[in-house]
C-alpha positions as CSV (number, residue, x, y, z in Angstrom):
1,M,0.0,0.0,0.0
2,S,1.1,3.6,-0.6
3,F,0.2,6.3,1.9
4,D,0.2,10.0,1.3
5,I,-0.6,11.7,4.6
6,F,-1.7,15.3,4.9
7,K,-3.2,17.5,7.7
8,V,-6.6,19.3,7.4
9,R,-8.1,21.2,10.3
10,N,-5.9,19.3,12.8
11,Q,-7.2,16.0,11.5
12,I,-5.0,13.4,9.7
13,Y,-6.3,12.1,6.5
14,G,-4.5,9.8,4.1
15,Q,-4.8,8.7,0.5
16,V,-3.9,5.1,-0.3
17,V,-3.5,2.9,-3.4
18,L,-4.5,-0.6,-2.5
19,I,-2.6,-3.3,-4.4
20,E,-3.1,-7.0,-4.1
21,I,-0.8,-9.4,-6.0
22,K,-2.0,-12.8,-7.1
23,F,-0.1,-15.7,-8.8
24,F,-3.0,-16.9,-11.0
25,Q,-3.6,-16.7,-14.7
26,E,-7.4,-16.3,-14.4
27,W,-9.0,-13.5,-12.3
28,K,-11.5,-14.4,-9.6
29,R,-14.3,-12.2,-8.3
30,E,-13.5,-13.0,-4.7
31,W,-10.2,-11.1,-5.0
32,T,-12.1,-7.9,-4.7
33,K,-13.5,-8.9,-1.3
34,N,-10.6,-7.6,1.0
35,L,-10.1,-4.4,-1.0
36,L,-13.8,-3.6,-0.9
37,M,-13.9,-4.4,2.9
38,F,-11.1,-1.9,3.4
39,V,-13.0,0.8,1.6
40,Q,-16.1,0.2,3.7
41,D,-14.1,0.3,7.0
42,K,-12.1,3.3,6.1
43,Q,-11.7,6.0,8.7
44,K,-10.2,9.2,7.5
45,I,-8.4,7.4,4.7
46,A,-9.3,8.1,1.0
47,V,-8.8,5.2,-1.3
48,K,-7.4,6.6,-4.5
49,K,-7.3,3.3,-6.4
50,M,-7.8,-0.5,-5.9
51,L,-5.6,-2.8,-8.0
52,V,-5.1,-6.5,-8.4
53,V,-2.0,-7.5,-10.2
54,Y,-2.0,-11.1,-11.6
55,I,-0.2,-13.1,-14.3
56,G,-3.2,-13.3,-16.7
57,T,-3.5,-11.4,-19.9
58,D,-6.7,-9.3,-19.6
59,K,-6.9,-5.8,-18.1
60,L,-10.3,-5.6,-16.4
61,N,-12.4,-3.5,-14.0
62,Y,-14.8,-5.1,-11.6
63,E,-16.7,-3.2,-8.9
64,G,-14.1,-0.4,-9.1
65,V,-11.1,-2.7,-8.7
66,E,-8.7,-2.6,-11.7
67,F,-7.1,-5.9,-12.6
68,Y,-3.7,-5.6,-14.3
69,P,-1.6,-8.2,-16.0
70,V,1.8,-8.0,-14.4
71,D,3.5,-6.7,-17.5
72,E,0.9,-3.9,-18.0
73,F,1.1,-3.0,-14.3
74,L,4.9,-2.6,-14.4
75,A,4.7,-0.5,-17.6
76,A,2.0,1.8,-15.9
77,L,4.1,1.9,-12.7
78,F,7.2,3.1,-14.5
79,K,5.2,5.7,-16.5
80,G,3.9,7.1,-13.2
81,E,0.3,6.1,-13.8
82,I,-0.3,4.0,-10.7
83,F,0.7,6.6,-8.0
């Protein structure tokens, strides 16, 4: 996870990019469960993005969670598109 912390009116807020890594070629819906649970439980933390990186070939979006094949994720990471 990546945290950017900033102060607003003496309150601490953060922005995070949630990243889950999976060693599977086919994506599974249940991979979104932990990420979505974090979003529901958030307290003063804004979730900027939710990503799952896997060894499959399709870039997908399911319930606001972006699924990246590892090669596309690394390319986007080095271009500065993830954070």
